[in-house]
C-alpha positions in Angstrom: 90.5 -237.8 158.1 93.3 -237.0 155.7 92.0 -239.7 153.2 88.5 -238.2 153.5 89.9 -234.7 152.7 91.9 -236.1 149.8 88.8 -237.8 148.4 86.8 -234.6 148.7 89.4 -232.6 146.8 89.7 -235.2 144.1 85.9 -235.3 143.6 85.8 -231.5 143.6 88.5 -231.3 140.9 86.5 -233.7 138.8 83.4 -231.6 139.3 85.2 -228.5 138.2 86.5 -230.3 135.1 83.0 -231.4 134.2 81.6 -227.9 134.5 84.5 -226.5 132.5 83.9 -229.1 129.7 80.1 -228.6 129.7 79.3 -232.1 131.1 76.2 -230.7 132.8 74.4 -233.9 133.8 77.6 -235.6 135.0 78.3 -232.5 137.0 75.0 -232.7 138.7 75.6 -236.3 139.6 79.1 -235.5 141.0 77.8 -232.6 143.0 75.0 -234.7 144.5 77.6 -237.3 145.5 79.9 -234.7 147.1 77.0 -233.1 149.1 75.8 -236.5 150.2 79.2 -237.8 151.4 80.9 -234.6 152.6 78.1 -232.3 153.5 77.2 -228.8 152.4 80.0 -227.0 150.5 79.7 -223.5 149.0 81.6 -224.1 145.9 79.8 -227.3 145.1 76.4 -225.5 145.3 77.7 -222.8 143.0 79.1 -225.3 140.5 75.9 -227.3 140.5 73.9 -224.1 140.0 75.9 -223.6 136.8 75.0 -227.1 135.6 71.3 -226.5 136.4 71.3 -223.2 134.6 72.9 -224.8 131.5 70.2 -227.5 131.6 67.5 -224.8 131.7 66.6 -225.4 135.3 66.7 -221.8 136.5 64.7 -222.3 139.7 67.0 -225.2 140.8 70.0 -223.0 140.0 68.6 -220.2 142.1 68.0 -222.5 145.1 71.6 -223.7 144.9 72.8 -220.1 144.8 70.7 -219.3 147.9 72.2 -222.4 149.6 75.7 -221.1 148.7 75.0 -217.7 150.1 74.0 -219.2 153.5 77.5 -220.8 153.7 79.8 -217.9 154.4 83.0 -219.9 154.4 84.4 -220.5 150.9 86.2 -223.8 150.0 89.9 -223.7 151.3 92.4 -222.6 148.7 89.8 -222.0 146.0 88.3 -218.7 144.8 84.6 -219.0 144.5 83.2 -219.0 140.9 81.0 -216.0 140.0 77.2 -216.6 140.3 76.1 -218.0 136.9 73.6 -216.1 134.7 70.9 -218.4 133.4 71.3 -219.0 129.7 69.7 -221.2 127.2 72.5 -223.5 125.8 72.6 -225.8 122.9 71.0 -229.2 123.6 72.7 -230.7 126.6 73.7 -234.3 126.2 71.3 -236.9 127.5 68.1 -234.7 127.7 65.3 -235.5 125.3 63.9 -232.0 125.9 65.3 -229.1 127.8 63.0 -226.4 129.3 63.8 -222.8 128.6 66.0 -221.0 131.1 64.5 -218.2 133.1 64.6 -215.1 131.0 65.7 -217.1 127.9 64.0 -218.7 125.0 63.0 -222.2 124.3 65.6 -224.4 122.5 64.9 -225.2 118.8 63.0 -228.3 117.8 59.7 -229.8 119.0 58.6 -229.2 122.5 56.5 -231.6 124.6 52.8 -231.2 125.0 52.5 -228.7 127.8 48.9 -227.7 127.8 48.1 -224.2 128.9 51.6 -223.3 130.2 52.7 -222.5 126.7 49.3 -220.9 125.9 49.6 -218.7 128.9 53.1 -217.5 127.8 54.8 -219.0 130.9 58.3 -220.2 130.6 58.8 -223.6 132.3 61.8 -223.8 134.6 61.6 -227.3 136.1 60.3 -230.8 135.5 57.0 -232.6 136.0 58.8 -235.8 136.8 62.4 -236.5 137.6 64.3 -239.4 139.0 68.1 -239.5 139.7 70.7 -240.5 142.3 74.4 -240.7 142.9 76.3 -244.0 142.1 76.5 -246.4 145.0 80.2 -247.1 145.1 81.2 -250.6 146.5 78.4 -252.9 147.4 78.2 -255.9 149.8 78.4 -259.1 147.8 76.2 -261.1 150.1 73.5 -258.4 150.0 73.9 -258.4 146.2 73.5 -262.2 146.0 70.2 -262.1 148.1 69.0 -258.7 146.8 65.7 -259.9 145.4 64.9 -262.1 148.4 65.6 -259.1 150.7 63.5 -256.9 148.5 60.6 -259.3 148.2 58.3 -257.4 150.6 58.6 -254.3 148.5 58.0 -256.3 145.3 54.7 -257.6 146.7 53.6 -254.0 147.5 54.9 -251.9 144.6 56.0 -254.5 142.0 59.2 -255.2 140.2 60.7 -253.7 137.0 58.4 -253.0 134.1 55.0 -251.3 133.5 51.7 -252.9 134.1 48.1 -251.8 134.4 47.2 -253.3 137.8 47.0 -256.9 136.6 50.5 -258.2 136.9 53.6 -258.4 139.1 55.0 -255.1 137.7 52.5 -253.2 139.8 52.2 -254.9 143.2 49.2 -254.5 145.5 49.6 -250.7 145.8 49.9 -250.4 142.1 46.7 -252.4 141.5 44.9 -250.0 143.9 46.4 -247.0 142.1 45.1 -248.4 138.8 41.6 -248.7 140.1 41.8 -245.1 141.4 42.9 -244.0 137.9 39.7 -245.5 136.5 37.6 -243.4 138.8 39.9 -240.4 138.1 39.3 -240.9 134.4 35.6 -240.1 134.8 36.3 -237.3 137.2 38.7 -235.6 134.8 36.3 -235.9 131.9 33.6 -234.1 133.9 35.7 -231.6 135.9 39.1 -231.4 134.2 40.8 -232.2 137.6 42.3 -235.2 139.3 41.1 -235.2 142.9 44.1 -234.1 145.0 43.6 -236.7 147.7 43.5 -239.6 145.2 46.5 -238.1 143.3 48.5 -238.4 146.5 47.9 -242.2 146.5 49.4 -242.4 143.0 52.4 -240.3 144.1 52.9 -242.5 147.1 52.9 -245.6 144.8 55.4 -244.1 142.3 57.7 -242.6 145.0 57.8 -245.9 146.9 58.3 -247.8 143.7 61.2 -245.5 142.7 63.0 -246.3 146.0 62.3 -250.1 145.7 63.6 -250.3 142.1 66.7 -248.5 143.1 67.4 -251.2 145.7 66.3 -254.2 143.6 68.4 -253.2 140.5 71.5 -252.5 142.6 71.4 -248.8 141.9 71.7 -248.1 145.7 72.6 -250.5 148.5 70.6 -248.8 151.3 67.4 -250.7 152.2 64.4 -248.6 151.2 61.8 -247.5 153.8 58.2 -248.8 153.7 56.1 -245.9 152.6 57.5 -242.4 152.7 60.9 -241.8 154.1 64.4 -240.6 153.4 66.4 -242.4 150.7 69.5 -241.3 148.7 67.5 -241.0 145.5 65.6 -238.1 144.1 62.0 -238.5 142.8 60.1 -235.4 141.9 56.5 -235.2 140.6 54.3 -232.2 140.5 50.6 -232.1 141.0 48.8 -230.9 137.9 45.8 -228.6 138.6 43.9 -229.1 135.4 44.1 -231.9 132.8 43.2 -232.2 129.1 39.9 -234.0 128.7 40.6 -235.3 125.2 44.1 -236.7 125.9 42.6 -238.3 129.1 39.8 -239.8 127.1 42.2 -241.4 124.6 45.0 -242.1 127.1 45.4 -245.8 126.5 45.3 -245.5 122.8 47.8 -242.6 122.8 50.2 -244.6 125.1 50.3 -247.7 122.8 53.4 -246.6 120.8 55.4 -245.7 123.9 54.4 -249.0 125.6 55.4 -251.0 122.6 58.8 -249.4 122.4 59.3 -249.8 126.1 58.3 -253.5 125.9 61.0 -254.1 123.2 63.6 -252.2 125.3 62.6 -254.3 128.3 63.8 -257.4 126.6 67.3 -256.1 126.5 66.8 -254.7 130.0 66.0 -258.1 131.4 69.3 -259.6 130.1 71.3 -256.6 131.4 69.7 -256.9 134.8 71.1 -260.4 135.1 74.5 -259.3 133.7 74.7 -256.4 136.2 73.9 -258.7 139.1 76.7 -261.1 138.1 79.2 -258.3 137.6 78.3 -256.7 140.9 78.4 -260.0 142.7 82.0 -260.7 141.5 83.5 -257.2 141.3 81.6 -255.6 144.2 80.7 -252.6 142.0 77.9 -251.9 139.6 79.4 -251.2 136.1 78.9 -247.5 135.5 77.5 -247.8 132.0 75.0 -250.4 133.0 74.1 -248.4 136.2 73.3 -245.3 134.0 71.2 -247.5 131.7 69.2 -249.0 134.6 68.6 -245.5 136.1 67.3 -244.3 132.7 65.0 -247.3 132.2 63.5 -246.8 135.7 63.0 -243.1 134.9 61.3 -244.0 131.6 59.0 -246.5 133.3 58.0 -244.0 136.0 57.2 -241.4 133.3 55.2 -243.9 131.4 53.3 -245.0 134.5 52.6 -241.5 135.6 51.0 -240.9 132.1 49.0 -244.2 132.2 47.7 -243.4 135.7 46.6 -239.9 134.6 48.9 -238.3 137.1 50.5 -236.1 134.4 49.4 -235.1 130.9 52.8 -234.8 129.3 53.6 -237.6 126.9 56.6 -239.6 128.1 59.8 -239.4 126.0 60.7 -242.3 123.8 63.9 -243.2 125.7 65.3 -243.1 129.1 67.3 -239.9 129.4 64.7 -237.2 129.3 62.5 -235.4 131.9 58.9 -234.3 131.2 57.1 -231.1 131.8 57.2 -228.6 134.7 57.7 -229.1 138.5 58.8 -227.2 141.6 62.5 -228.0 142.2 63.8 -229.5 145.5 65.8 -227.4 147.9 69.5 -227.9 148.5 71.3 -231.1 147.8 69.6 -234.2 146.3 66.4 -234.7 148.3 65.2 -238.1 149.4 62.1 -239.4 147.7 59.4 -237.4 149.5 55.8 -236.2 149.6 53.8 -234.6 146.8 54.9 -231.1 145.8 52.5 -228.2 145.8 50.3 -227.0 143.0 51.7 -226.7 139.5 50.8 -224.1 136.9 47.4 -224.9 135.3 47.3 -227.0 132.2 44.5 -227.3 129.7 
């Protein structure tokens, strides 16, 4: 019990230092780990809300402040920090694009294609697609050695690393079905401007299941993923888009070519680093932190690209593996398990 308390205080000090030094993304990851391992803590929610505010995620910050208010007991021996005021900081490290904070203005530089949100004057406060998790800590060597054999059932259903179009092992059976559904949705969007909500749910199921499976296969987490929907210590967030752009839908495959080519080149290095990470984890019992972050980013990039190719979102995926896309409803409380589709998003052209 004493060791557990010591670990909690050490991690909390690290989180305070990250917030003080402006390491917003690292602070979110540390807060997620604290909440996962030690349960709800008022100060952790407040510190994470500061990180979310600095990253322009005003709604996420507000939810953390509400969670903190529900916990009446402050952390022992520590005065609670004042509730943060949403601001629009300079570019936070690791984000390809940061949405404007609530009540603030958009950061300088080019913004992603956002359809009618910008035209309507709305200020985005979340993300259309996001994927993140806490580091796994020590891992079982025998599970690491047989990871791909253990994960083979998931590979057959949702595929392995990479991005395909329903015709290779990168998709799996469910991915092939989602690709066929996207063909039907292509015609539907051209005529109605909408992706049928029921069919969109199939694409969301595929990507959320795939997000969990890749976390396990690439040694990002050690917990075995559930089949279908279920709790898992990773966060996957994707918002349903009410209306889609007809012209970007019509030319979707052509528009995606540059991003697919860059991703394919990056995937060559990714393949070598997957093997190196497997060997390192097998001998050391831990996933090297730098490689772990790289793999999380590559999976996030692949999910953004697949959401674009499957017509689930209109926002063009970032060239790289650090950035989110678009607008979404934030999850409540600590890092949510990969879950069911979120509710309606603001309309887009």
